Biotite code that builds the C-alpha atoms (Angstrom):
import biotite.structure as struc

atoms = struc.array([
    struc.Atom([235.802, 118.340, 28.059], chain_id="A", res_id=1, res_name="MET", atom_name="CA", element="C"),
    struc.Atom([233.308, 119.945, 25.505], chain_id="A", res_id=2, res_name="LYS", atom_name="CA", element="C"),
    struc.Atom([232.639, 123.741, 25.385], chain_id="A", res_id=3, res_name="ALA", atom_name="CA", element="C"),
    struc.Atom([229.885, 125.566, 23.760], chain_id="A", res_id=4, res_name="LEU", atom_name="CA", element="C"),
    struc.Atom([230.632, 129.296, 23.190], chain_id="A", res_id=5, res_name="VAL", atom_name="CA", element="C"),
    struc.Atom([228.165, 131.906, 22.719], chain_id="A", res_id=6, res_name="LEU", atom_name="CA", element="C"),
    struc.Atom([229.246, 133.529, 19.412], chain_id="A", res_id=7, res_name="PHE", atom_name="CA", element="C"),
    struc.Atom([228.012, 136.697, 17.725], chain_id="A", res_id=8, res_name="SER", atom_name="CA", element="C"),
    struc.Atom([230.951, 137.093, 15.192], chain_id="A", res_id=9, res_name="GLY", atom_name="CA", element="C"),
    struc.Atom([232.104, 140.286, 16.872], chain_id="A", res_id=10, res_name="GLY", atom_name="CA", element="C"),
    struc.Atom([235.413, 140.990, 18.569], chain_id="A", res_id=11, res_name="LEU", atom_name="CA", element="C"),
    struc.Atom([234.742, 139.747, 22.163], chain_id="A", res_id=12, res_name="ASP", atom_name="CA", element="C"),
    struc.Atom([233.013, 136.704, 21.120], chain_id="A", res_id=13, res_name="SER", atom_name="CA", element="C"),
    struc.Atom([235.630, 135.733, 18.880], chain_id="A", res_id=14, res_name="THR", atom_name="CA", element="C"),
    struc.Atom([238.295, 136.285, 21.308], chain_id="A", res_id=15, res_name="THR", atom_name="CA", element="C"),
    struc.Atom([236.374, 133.986, 23.531], chain_id="A", res_id=16, res_name="CYS", atom_name="CA", element="C"),
    struc.Atom([236.284, 131.486, 21.008], chain_id="A", res_id=17, res_name="LEU", atom_name="CA", element="C"),
    struc.Atom([239.815, 131.565, 20.369], chain_id="A", res_id=18, res_name="ALA", atom_name="CA", element="C"),
    struc.Atom([240.435, 131.028, 23.983], chain_id="A", res_id=19, res_name="LEU", atom_name="CA", element="C"),
    struc.Atom([238.243, 127.973, 24.376], chain_id="A", res_id=20, res_name="ALA", atom_name="CA", element="C"),
    struc.Atom([239.852, 126.485, 21.535], chain_id="A", res_id=21, res_name="ILE", atom_name="CA", element="C"),
    struc.Atom([243.256, 126.937, 22.964], chain_id="A", res_id=22, res_name="GLU", atom_name="CA", element="C"),
    struc.Atom([242.002, 125.227, 26.111], chain_id="A", res_id=23, res_name="LYS", atom_name="CA", element="C"),
    struc.Atom([239.880, 122.372, 24.873], chain_id="A", res_id=24, res_name="TYR", atom_name="CA", element="C"),
    struc.Atom([240.957, 121.945, 21.130], chain_id="A", res_id=25, res_name="GLY", atom_name="CA", element="C"),
    struc.Atom([238.773, 123.056, 18.180], chain_id="A", res_id=26, res_name="ALA", atom_name="CA", element="C"),
    struc.Atom([237.348, 119.275, 18.023], chain_id="A", res_id=27, res_name="GLN", atom_name="CA", element="C"),
    struc.Atom([235.937, 119.806, 21.519], chain_id="A", res_id=28, res_name="ASN", atom_name="CA", element="C"),
    struc.Atom([234.295, 123.545, 20.874], chain_id="A", res_id=29, res_name="VAL", atom_name="CA", element="C"),
    struc.Atom([230.814, 124.222, 19.513], chain_id="A", res_id=30, res_name="ILE", atom_name="CA", element="C"),
    struc.Atom([229.826, 127.887, 18.660], chain_id="A", res_id=31, res_name="ALA", atom_name="CA", element="C"),
    struc.Atom([226.111, 129.099, 18.957], chain_id="A", res_id=32, res_name="LEU", atom_name="CA", element="C"),
    struc.Atom([225.123, 132.215, 16.919], chain_id="A", res_id=33, res_name="SER", atom_name="CA", element="C"),
    struc.Atom([221.688, 133.594, 18.165], chain_id="A", res_id=34, res_name="ILE", atom_name="CA", element="C"),
    struc.Atom([219.884, 136.159, 16.017], chain_id="A", res_id=35, res_name="THR", atom_name="CA", element="C"),
    struc.Atom([217.327, 138.449, 17.619], chain_id="A", res_id=36, res_name="TYR", atom_name="CA", element="C"),
    struc.Atom([215.848, 140.488, 14.953], chain_id="A", res_id=37, res_name="GLY", atom_name="CA", element="C"),
    struc.Atom([218.645, 142.706, 14.511], chain_id="A", res_id=38, res_name="GLN", atom_name="CA", element="C"),
    struc.Atom([218.646, 145.680, 11.704], chain_id="A", res_id=39, res_name="LYS", atom_name="CA", element="C"),
    struc.Atom([221.495, 143.839, 9.725], chain_id="A", res_id=40, res_name="HIS", atom_name="CA", element="C"),
    struc.Atom([223.049, 140.280, 9.476], chain_id="A", res_id=41, res_name="ASP", atom_name="CA", element="C"),
    struc.Atom([226.644, 141.572, 9.469], chain_id="A", res_id=42, res_name="LYS", atom_name="CA", element="C"),
    struc.Atom([227.524, 139.865, 12.668], chain_id="A", res_id=43, res_name="GLU", atom_name="CA", element="C"),
    struc.Atom([225.989, 136.634, 11.537], chain_id="A", res_id=44, res_name="ALA", atom_name="CA", element="C"),
    struc.Atom([227.902, 136.665, 8.516], chain_id="A", res_id=45, res_name="LEU", atom_name="CA", element="C"),
    struc.Atom([231.176, 136.995, 10.390], chain_id="A", res_id=46, res_name="SER", atom_name="CA", element="C"),
    struc.Atom([230.164, 134.308, 12.620], chain_id="A", res_id=47, res_name="ALA", atom_name="CA", element="C"),
    struc.Atom([230.104, 131.826, 9.732], chain_id="A", res_id=48, res_name="LYS", atom_name="CA", element="C"),
    struc.Atom([233.248, 133.239, 8.399], chain_id="A", res_id=49, res_name="ALA", atom_name="CA", element="C"),
    struc.Atom([235.193, 132.809, 11.722], chain_id="A", res_id=50, res_name="VAL", atom_name="CA", element="C"),
    struc.Atom([233.805, 129.441, 12.472], chain_id="A", res_id=51, res_name="ALA", atom_name="CA", element="C"),
    struc.Atom([234.961, 128.413, 8.965], chain_id="A", res_id=52, res_name="GLU", atom_name="CA", element="C"),
    struc.Atom([238.380, 129.638, 9.798], chain_id="A", res_id=53, res_name="HIS", atom_name="CA", element="C"),
    struc.Atom([238.705, 127.450, 12.801], chain_id="A", res_id=54, res_name="TYR", atom_name="CA", element="C"),
    struc.Atom([236.835, 124.453, 11.380], chain_id="A", res_id=55, res_name="GLY", atom_name="CA", element="C"),
    struc.Atom([234.233, 124.292, 14.090], chain_id="A", res_id=56, res_name="ILE", atom_name="CA", element="C"),
    struc.Atom([230.697, 123.417, 14.351], chain_id="A", res_id=57, res_name="GLU", atom_name="CA", element="C"),
    struc.Atom([228.394, 126.606, 14.146], chain_id="A", res_id=58, res_name="LEU", atom_name="CA", element="C"),
    struc.Atom([224.742, 126.203, 15.506], chain_id="A", res_id=59, res_name="LEU", atom_name="CA", element="C"),
    struc.Atom([222.315, 128.962, 14.945], chain_id="A", res_id=60, res_name="THR", atom_name="CA", element="C"),
    struc.Atom([219.296, 129.739, 16.828], chain_id="A", res_id=61, res_name="LEU", atom_name="CA", element="C"),
    struc.Atom([216.482, 132.792, 15.916], chain_id="A", res_id=62, res_name="ASP", atom_name="CA", element="C"),
    struc.Atom([214.878, 134.425, 18.796], chain_id="A", res_id=63, res_name="LEU", atom_name="CA", element="C"),
    struc.Atom([213.381, 137.312, 17.039], chain_id="A", res_id=64, res_name="ALA", atom_name="CA", element="C"),
    struc.Atom([209.865, 136.510, 17.989], chain_id="A", res_id=65, res_name="ARG", atom_name="CA", element="C"),
    struc.Atom([210.855, 137.026, 21.598], chain_id="A", res_id=66, res_name="ILE", atom_name="CA", element="C"),
    struc.Atom([211.690, 140.753, 21.171], chain_id="A", res_id=67, res_name="PHE", atom_name="CA", element="C"),
    struc.Atom([209.040, 141.800, 18.664], chain_id="A", res_id=68, res_name="GLU", atom_name="CA", element="C"),
    struc.Atom([207.330, 143.973, 21.456], chain_id="A", res_id=69, res_name="GLY", atom_name="CA", element="C"),
    struc.Atom([210.835, 145.763, 22.261], chain_id="A", res_id=70, res_name="SER", atom_name="CA", element="C"),
    struc.Atom([211.668, 149.177, 21.133], chain_id="A", res_id=71, res_name="ASP", atom_name="CA", element="C"),
    struc.Atom([215.487, 148.449, 21.459], chain_id="A", res_id=72, res_name="CYS", atom_name="CA", element="C"),
    struc.Atom([217.202, 150.801, 18.647], chain_id="A", res_id=73, res_name="SER", atom_name="CA", element="C"),
    struc.Atom([219.107, 147.726, 17.361], chain_id="A", res_id=74, res_name="LEU", atom_name="CA", element="C"),
    struc.Atom([216.078, 145.725, 16.478], chain_id="A", res_id=75, res_name="LEU", atom_name="CA", element="C"),
    struc.Atom([214.092, 145.975, 13.025], chain_id="A", res_id=76, res_name="LYS", atom_name="CA", element="C"),
    struc.Atom([210.800, 146.825, 14.739], chain_id="A", res_id=77, res_name="GLY", atom_name="CA", element="C"),
    struc.Atom([212.156, 149.967, 16.282], chain_id="A", res_id=78, res_name="SER", atom_name="CA", element="C"),
    struc.Atom([212.335, 153.317, 14.314], chain_id="A", res_id=79, res_name="ASP", atom_name="CA", element="C"),
    struc.Atom([214.723, 154.621, 16.869], chain_id="A", res_id=80, res_name="LYS", atom_name="CA", element="C"),
    struc.Atom([218.110, 155.826, 15.466], chain_id="A", res_id=81, res_name="ASP", atom_name="CA", element="C"),
    struc.Atom([221.107, 153.940, 16.943], chain_id="A", res_id=82, res_name="ILE", atom_name="CA", element="C"),
    struc.Atom([222.940, 156.407, 19.191], chain_id="A", res_id=83, res_name="PRO", atom_name="CA", element="C"),
    struc.Atom([226.087, 157.998, 18.339], chain_id="A", res_id=84, res_name="LYS", atom_name="CA", element="C"),
    struc.Atom([228.999, 158.605, 20.857], chain_id="A", res_id=85, res_name="GLY", atom_name="CA", element="C"),
    struc.Atom([230.354, 156.446, 23.702], chain_id="A", res_id=86, res_name="ASP", atom_name="CA", element="C"),
    struc.Atom([228.417, 154.752, 26.463], chain_id="A", res_id=87, res_name="TYR", atom_name="CA", element="C"),
    struc.Atom([229.374, 157.355, 29.059], chain_id="A", res_id=88, res_name="ALA", atom_name="CA", element="C"),
    struc.Atom([227.752, 160.012, 27.174], chain_id="A", res_id=89, res_name="GLN", atom_name="CA", element="C"),
    struc.Atom([224.542, 157.890, 26.332], chain_id="A", res_id=90, res_name="GLN", atom_name="CA", element="C"),
    struc.Atom([224.264, 157.139, 30.070], chain_id="A", res_id=91, res_name="LEU", atom_name="CA", element="C"),
    struc.Atom([223.873, 160.921, 30.854], chain_id="A", res_id=92, res_name="GLU", atom_name="CA", element="C"),
    struc.Atom([220.357, 160.955, 29.274], chain_id="A", res_id=93, res_name="SER", atom_name="CA", element="C"),
    struc.Atom([219.163, 157.512, 30.715], chain_id="A", res_id=94, res_name="THR", atom_name="CA", element="C"),
    struc.Atom([218.185, 158.366, 34.269], chain_id="A", res_id=95, res_name="ASP", atom_name="CA", element="C"),
    struc.Atom([220.291, 155.356, 35.491], chain_id="A", res_id=96, res_name="GLY", atom_name="CA", element="C"),
    struc.Atom([218.574, 152.901, 33.052], chain_id="A", res_id=97, res_name="LYS", atom_name="CA", element="C"),
    struc.Atom([220.669, 150.829, 30.254], chain_id="A", res_id=98, res_name="PRO", atom_name="CA", element="C"),
    struc.Atom([221.369, 152.403, 27.101], chain_id="A", res_id=99, res_name="VAL", atom_name="CA", element="C"),
    struc.Atom([218.904, 152.359, 24.283], chain_id="A", res_id=100, res_name="SER", atom_name="CA", element="C"),
    struc.Atom([220.969, 149.519, 22.624], chain_id="A", res_id=101, res_name="THR", atom_name="CA", element="C"),
    struc.Atom([220.387, 147.127, 25.458], chain_id="A", res_id=102, res_name="TYR", atom_name="CA", element="C"),
    struc.Atom([218.151, 144.252, 24.288], chain_id="A", res_id=103, res_name="VAL", atom_name="CA", element="C"),
    struc.Atom([215.922, 143.111, 27.187], chain_id="A", res_id=104, res_name="PRO", atom_name="CA", element="C"),
    struc.Atom([217.576, 140.462, 29.211], chain_id="A", res_id=105, res_name="PHE", atom_name="CA", element="C"),
    struc.Atom([219.438, 139.340, 26.258], chain_id="A", res_id=106, res_name="ARG", atom_name="CA", element="C"),
    struc.Atom([222.328, 137.530, 28.048], chain_id="A", res_id=107, res_name="ASN", atom_name="CA", element="C"),
    struc.Atom([220.125, 135.937, 30.321], chain_id="A", res_id=108, res_name="GLY", atom_name="CA", element="C"),
    struc.Atom([217.953, 134.514, 27.592], chain_id="A", res_id=109, res_name="LEU", atom_name="CA", element="C"),
    struc.Atom([220.853, 133.518, 25.514], chain_id="A", res_id=110, res_name="PHE", atom_name="CA", element="C"),
    struc.Atom([222.607, 131.715, 28.425], chain_id="A", res_id=111, res_name="LEU", atom_name="CA", element="C"),
    struc.Atom([219.572, 129.767, 29.206], chain_id="A", res_id=112, res_name="SER", atom_name="CA", element="C"),
    struc.Atom([219.206, 128.764, 25.596], chain_id="A", res_id=113, res_name="CYS", atom_name="CA", element="C"),
    struc.Atom([222.878, 127.901, 25.525], chain_id="A", res_id=114, res_name="ALA", atom_name="CA", element="C"),
    struc.Atom([222.429, 125.894, 28.626], chain_id="A", res_id=115, res_name="ALA", atom_name="CA", element="C"),
    struc.Atom([219.940, 123.538, 27.139], chain_id="A", res_id=116, res_name="SER", atom_name="CA", element="C"),
    struc.Atom([221.670, 123.048, 23.790], chain_id="A", res_id=117, res_name="MET", atom_name="CA", element="C"),
    struc.Atom([225.015, 122.493, 25.643], chain_id="A", res_id=118, res_name="ALA", atom_name="CA", element="C"),
    struc.Atom([223.634, 119.890, 27.914], chain_id="A", res_id=119, res_name="LEU", atom_name="CA", element="C"),
    struc.Atom([222.070, 118.152, 24.847], chain_id="A", res_id=120, res_name="SER", atom_name="CA", element="C"),
    struc.Atom([225.484, 118.115, 23.149], chain_id="A", res_id=121, res_name="ARG", atom_name="CA", element="C"),
    struc.Atom([227.341, 116.751, 26.263], chain_id="A", res_id=122, res_name="ASP", atom_name="CA", element="C"),
    struc.Atom([229.055, 120.142, 26.848], chain_id="A", res_id=123, res_name="CYS", atom_name="CA", element="C"),
    struc.Atom([230.228, 121.036, 30.380], chain_id="A", res_id=124, res_name="GLU", atom_name="CA", element="C"),
    struc.Atom([230.885, 124.549, 30.170], chain_id="A", res_id=125, res_name="VAL", atom_name="CA", element="C"),
    struc.Atom([229.505, 127.647, 28.366], chain_id="A", res_id=126, res_name="ILE", atom_name="CA", element="C"),
    struc.Atom([231.891, 130.469, 27.422], chain_id="A", res_id=127, res_name="TYR", atom_name="CA", element="C"),
    struc.Atom([230.704, 134.028, 26.498], chain_id="A", res_id=128, res_name="TYR", atom_name="CA", element="C"),
    struc.Atom([232.514, 137.213, 26.167], chain_id="A", res_id=129, res_name="GLY", atom_name="CA", element="C"),
    struc.Atom([230.920, 139.895, 28.600], chain_id="A", res_id=130, res_name="ALA", atom_name="CA", element="C"),
    struc.Atom([233.599, 142.478, 29.817], chain_id="A", res_id=131, res_name="HIS", atom_name="CA", element="C"),
    struc.Atom([233.579, 145.174, 32.191], chain_id="A", res_id=132, res_name="SER", atom_name="CA", element="C"),
    struc.Atom([233.484, 148.091, 29.870], chain_id="A", res_id=133, res_name="ASP", atom_name="CA", element="C"),
    struc.Atom([230.074, 147.007, 28.726], chain_id="A", res_id=134, res_name="ASP", atom_name="CA", element="C"),
    struc.Atom([228.911, 146.409, 32.330], chain_id="A", res_id=135, res_name="ALA", atom_name="CA", element="C"),
    struc.Atom([230.132, 150.036, 33.505], chain_id="A", res_id=136, res_name="ALA", atom_name="CA", element="C"),
    struc.Atom([227.844, 152.621, 34.404], chain_id="A", res_id=137, res_name="GLY", atom_name="CA", element="C"),
    struc.Atom([224.792, 149.993, 34.038], chain_id="A", res_id=138, res_name="ASN", atom_name="CA", element="C"),
    struc.Atom([225.113, 150.453, 30.176], chain_id="A", res_id=139, res_name="ALA", atom_name="CA", element="C"),
    struc.Atom([224.562, 146.473, 29.735], chain_id="A", res_id=140, res_name="TYR", atom_name="CA", element="C"),
    struc.Atom([223.790, 145.032, 33.204], chain_id="A", res_id=141, res_name="PRO", atom_name="CA", element="C"),
    struc.Atom([223.879, 141.862, 31.830], chain_id="A", res_id=142, res_name="ASP", atom_name="CA", element="C"),
    struc.Atom([227.682, 141.885, 31.378], chain_id="A", res_id=143, res_name="CYS", atom_name="CA", element="C"),
    struc.Atom([228.218, 142.541, 34.859], chain_id="A", res_id=144, res_name="SER", atom_name="CA", element="C"),
    struc.Atom([230.250, 140.222, 37.377], chain_id="A", res_id=145, res_name="SER", atom_name="CA", element="C"),
    struc.Atom([227.234, 139.956, 39.601], chain_id="A", res_id=146, res_name="GLU", atom_name="CA", element="C"),
    struc.Atom([224.949, 138.993, 36.731], chain_id="A", res_id=147, res_name="PHE", atom_name="CA", element="C"),
    struc.Atom([227.348, 136.502, 35.719], chain_id="A", res_id=148, res_name="ASN", atom_name="CA", element="C"),
    struc.Atom([227.667, 134.909, 39.105], chain_id="A", res_id=149, res_name="ASP", atom_name="CA", element="C"),
    struc.Atom([224.017, 134.238, 39.649], chain_id="A", res_id=150, res_name="HIS", atom_name="CA", element="C"),
    struc.Atom([223.458, 133.041, 36.334], chain_id="A", res_id=151, res_name="MET", atom_name="CA", element="C"),
    struc.Atom([226.351, 130.783, 36.670], chain_id="A", res_id=152, res_name="ASN", atom_name="CA", element="C"),
    struc.Atom([224.845, 129.411, 40.101], chain_id="A", res_id=153, res_name="GLU", atom_name="CA", element="C"),
    struc.Atom([221.293, 129.116, 38.642], chain_id="A", res_id=154, res_name="ALA", atom_name="CA", element="C"),
    struc.Atom([222.569, 127.087, 35.519], chain_id="A", res_id=155, res_name="ILE", atom_name="CA", element="C"),
    struc.Atom([224.969, 124.862, 37.603], chain_id="A", res_id=156, res_name="TYR", atom_name="CA", element="C"),
    struc.Atom([222.077, 124.150, 39.890], chain_id="A", res_id=157, res_name="ILE", atom_name="CA", element="C"),
    struc.Atom([219.580, 123.907, 37.329], chain_id="A", res_id=158, res_name="GLY", atom_name="CA", element="C"),
    struc.Atom([221.685, 121.407, 35.233], chain_id="A", res_id=159, res_name="SER", atom_name="CA", element="C"),
    struc.Atom([222.202, 118.974, 38.117], chain_id="A", res_id=160, res_name="GLY", atom_name="CA", element="C"),
    struc.Atom([225.667, 120.349, 38.576], chain_id="A", res_id=161, res_name="LYS", atom_name="CA", element="C"),
    struc.Atom([226.587, 119.267, 35.258], chain_id="A", res_id=162, res_name="GLN", atom_name="CA", element="C"),
    struc.Atom([227.079, 122.676, 33.329], chain_id="A", res_id=163, res_name="LEU", atom_name="CA", element="C"),
    struc.Atom([228.804, 125.842, 34.411], chain_id="A", res_id=164, res_name="ARG", atom_name="CA", element="C"),
    struc.Atom([229.528, 129.509, 32.852], chain_id="A", res_id=165, res_name="ILE", atom_name="CA", element="C"),
    struc.Atom([232.835, 130.698, 31.932], chain_id="A", res_id=166, res_name="GLU", atom_name="CA", element="C"),
    struc.Atom([232.947, 134.650, 31.567], chain_id="A", res_id=167, res_name="ALA", atom_name="CA", element="C"),
    struc.Atom([236.936, 135.133, 31.153], chain_id="A", res_id=168, res_name="PRO", atom_name="CA", element="C"),
    struc.Atom([236.673, 138.685, 30.424], chain_id="A", res_id=169, res_name="PHE", atom_name="CA", element="C"),
    struc.Atom([233.924, 139.690, 32.887], chain_id="A", res_id=170, res_name="VAL", atom_name="CA", element="C"),
    struc.Atom([236.524, 141.838, 35.085], chain_id="A", res_id=171, res_name="ASN", atom_name="CA", element="C"),
    struc.Atom([238.629, 142.737, 32.210], chain_id="A", res_id=172, res_name="LEU", atom_name="CA", element="C"),
    struc.Atom([238.477, 145.820, 29.734], chain_id="A", res_id=173, res_name="THR", atom_name="CA", element="C"),
    struc.Atom([238.038, 145.648, 26.018], chain_id="A", res_id=174, res_name="LYS", atom_name="CA", element="C"),
    struc.Atom([241.803, 146.601, 25.711], chain_id="A", res_id=175, res_name="ALA", atom_name="CA", element="C"),
    struc.Atom([242.555, 143.487, 27.708], chain_id="A", res_id=176, res_name="ASP", atom_name="CA", element="C"),
    struc.Atom([240.326, 141.352, 25.596], chain_id="A", res_id=177, res_name="VAL", atom_name="CA", element="C"),
    struc.Atom([242.023, 142.581, 22.387], chain_id="A", res_id=178, res_name="VAL", atom_name="CA", element="C"),
    struc.Atom([245.382, 141.859, 24.218], chain_id="A", res_id=179, res_name="ALA", atom_name="CA", element="C"),
    struc.Atom([244.341, 138.348, 24.464], chain_id="A", res_id=180, res_name="GLN", atom_name="CA", element="C"),
    struc.Atom([242.967, 138.008, 21.298], chain_id="A", res_id=181, res_name="GLY", atom_name="CA", element="C"),
    struc.Atom([246.446, 139.309, 19.520], chain_id="A", res_id=182, res_name="LEU", atom_name="CA", element="C"),
    struc.Atom([248.235, 136.629, 21.574], chain_id="A", res_id=183, res_name="ARG", atom_name="CA", element="C"),
    struc.Atom([245.894, 134.133, 20.272], chain_id="A", res_id=184, res_name="LEU", atom_name="CA", element="C"),
    struc.Atom([246.166, 135.285, 16.880], chain_id="A", res_id=185, res_name="ASN", atom_name="CA", element="C"),
    struc.Atom([242.281, 135.715, 16.613], chain_id="A", res_id=186, res_name="ALA", atom_name="CA", element="C"),
    struc.Atom([240.908, 136.558, 13.163], chain_id="A", res_id=187, res_name="PRO", atom_name="CA", element="C"),
    struc.Atom([239.895, 140.080, 13.953], chain_id="A", res_id=188, res_name="TYR", atom_name="CA", element="C"),
    struc.Atom([239.825, 140.899, 10.243], chain_id="A", res_id=189, res_name="GLU", atom_name="CA", element="C"),
    struc.Atom([236.820, 138.689, 9.958], chain_id="A", res_id=190, res_name="LEU", atom_name="CA", element="C"),
    struc.Atom([234.825, 140.171, 12.710], chain_id="A", res_id=191, res_name="THR", atom_name="CA", element="C"),
    struc.Atom([231.982, 142.785, 12.894], chain_id="A", res_id=192, res_name="TRP", atom_name="CA", element="C"),
    struc.Atom([231.054, 144.906, 15.911], chain_id="A", res_id=193, res_name="SER", atom_name="CA", element="C"),
    struc.Atom([229.402, 147.970, 14.352], chain_id="A", res_id=194, res_name="CYS", atom_name="CA", element="C"),
    struc.Atom([225.638, 148.457, 15.219], chain_id="A", res_id=195, res_name="TYR", atom_name="CA", element="C"),
    struc.Atom([224.993, 149.963, 11.784], chain_id="A", res_id=196, res_name="GLU", atom_name="CA", element="C"),
    struc.Atom([224.981, 147.528, 8.802], chain_id="A", res_id=197, res_name="GLY", atom_name="CA", element="C"),
    struc.Atom([226.719, 149.735, 6.225], chain_id="A", res_id=198, res_name="GLY", atom_name="CA", element="C"),
    struc.Atom([229.453, 148.390, 3.924], chain_id="A", res_id=199, res_name="GLU", atom_name="CA", element="C"),
    struc.Atom([232.111, 149.662, 6.444], chain_id="A", res_id=200, res_name="LYS", atom_name="CA", element="C"),
    struc.Atom([231.841, 150.323, 10.333], chain_id="A", res_id=201, res_name="PRO", atom_name="CA", element="C"),
    struc.Atom([230.210, 153.635, 11.043], chain_id="A", res_id=202, res_name="CYS", atom_name="CA", element="C"),
    struc.Atom([233.103, 154.582, 13.544], chain_id="A", res_id=203, res_name="GLY", atom_name="CA", element="C"),
    struc.Atom([230.770, 156.515, 15.715], chain_id="A", res_id=204, res_name="CYS", atom_name="CA", element="C"),
    struc.Atom([228.182, 154.237, 17.466], chain_id="A", res_id=205, res_name="CYS", atom_name="CA", element="C"),
    struc.Atom([229.258, 153.084, 20.833], chain_id="A", res_id=206, res_name="GLY", atom_name="CA", element="C"),
    struc.Atom([230.778, 149.830, 20.015], chain_id="A", res_id=207, res_name="THR", atom_name="CA", element="C"),
    struc.Atom([232.672, 151.018, 17.152], chain_id="A", res_id=208, res_name="CYS", atom_name="CA", element="C"),
    struc.Atom([234.257, 153.804, 19.477], chain_id="A", res_id=209, res_name="ILE", atom_name="CA", element="C"),
    struc.Atom([235.111, 151.223, 22.315], chain_id="A", res_id=210, res_name="ASP", atom_name="CA", element="C"),
    struc.Atom([236.659, 148.930, 19.475], chain_id="A", res_id=211, res_name="ARG", atom_name="CA", element="C"),
    struc.Atom([238.796, 151.689, 18.200], chain_id="A", res_id=212, res_name="ALA", atom_name="CA", element="C"),
    struc.Atom([240.128, 152.482, 21.601], chain_id="A", res_id=213, res_name="LYS", atom_name="CA", element="C"),
    struc.Atom([240.925, 148.788, 22.333], chain_id="A", res_id=214, res_name="ALA", atom_name="CA", element="C"),
    struc.Atom([243.088, 148.515, 19.596], chain_id="A", res_id=215, res_name="PHE", atom_name="CA", element="C"),
    struc.Atom([244.782, 151.932, 20.061], chain_id="A", res_id=216, res_name="ALA", atom_name="CA", element="C"),
    struc.Atom([245.687, 150.813, 23.607], chain_id="A", res_id=217, res_name="ALA", atom_name="CA", element="C"),
    struc.Atom([247.395, 147.964, 22.139], chain_id="A", res_id=218, res_name="ASN", atom_name="CA", element="C"),
    struc.Atom([249.369, 150.046, 19.683], chain_id="A", res_id=219, res_name="GLY", atom_name="CA", element="C"),
    struc.Atom([247.871, 148.572, 16.545], chain_id="A", res_id=220, res_name="ILE", atom_name="CA", element="C"),
    struc.Atom([245.208, 149.629, 13.930], chain_id="A", res_id=221, res_name="SER", atom_name="CA", element="C"),
    struc.Atom([241.955, 147.527, 13.685], chain_id="A", res_id=222, res_name="ASP", atom_name="CA", element="C"),
    struc.Atom([242.741, 144.520, 11.117], chain_id="A", res_id=223, res_name="PRO", atom_name="CA", element="C"),
    struc.Atom([239.167, 144.753, 10.018], chain_id="A", res_id=224, res_name="ALA", atom_name="CA", element="C"),
    struc.Atom([239.862, 148.379, 8.728], chain_id="A", res_id=225, res_name="LEU", atom_name="CA", element="C"),
    struc.Atom([242.868, 147.306, 6.775], chain_id="A", res_id=226, res_name="ASN", atom_name="CA", element="C"),
])
C-alpha cells in the first residue's frame, strides 16, 4: 500500500510522516507540501529538509491564488498582525468564529487536492496531522473529528472507494503527538511551527505556545531550540 502525507514541515505533519513511514516503509510514502501565500517560507524549507532526511519524494503545490481575497493574518495579502497568546485567549474575542490565523477551509481544500494527486499516484490512503488541541473551541474547525469523518466519507465515495483519509491524531492532544514523535525519533530539530518568519521562533504566537507546552509535558526541551 502507498500513502500520501499532507506535509507542512511542522511538528504535527512531521510526526504524521514518521508514523506513515513506520507503517508502510519510506519507499511507499510520498509527501505533499502545499503553499498558500504565507508571509514566510520557513515551513516549506523545513518540509524539504525533513523529506531529504527520510529520503522520500516531496511533491509541491502552490494554491496562493485561491486565498488572494482572504484577510487571514497568516497571508501576505493581509495587513493584520499575527495575534499573540494561546488560542483560548484569542477565542475570547472571536464571538464563536475561528481565530484570525484560520485559513478559509484550508484542510478541506488541501485534502481534496491531495485526493486527486494520491489517486494519480496509486496511493490508497492520505495522512494528515490534525489534532484535538487545534480543533478545541472552534479555533480551527477543519481539524475536528467531525470534519475528518465527513471528508473521509466524501473522498472514499468520490474516489470509487479507492482512497481514504487517516488522521491518527485527531482525538489526541499535541503533547500526545510529541510523545508519538519521540518514540519514532522524528527529526523535530528540522521542523518549523512558528507563524512568524524570523530567524528564530517568536515563542508567543498560538502555535509556538502549544508547541512549547507539548514538549514540556513530555519532560524535554524543544530540539529545534537547542
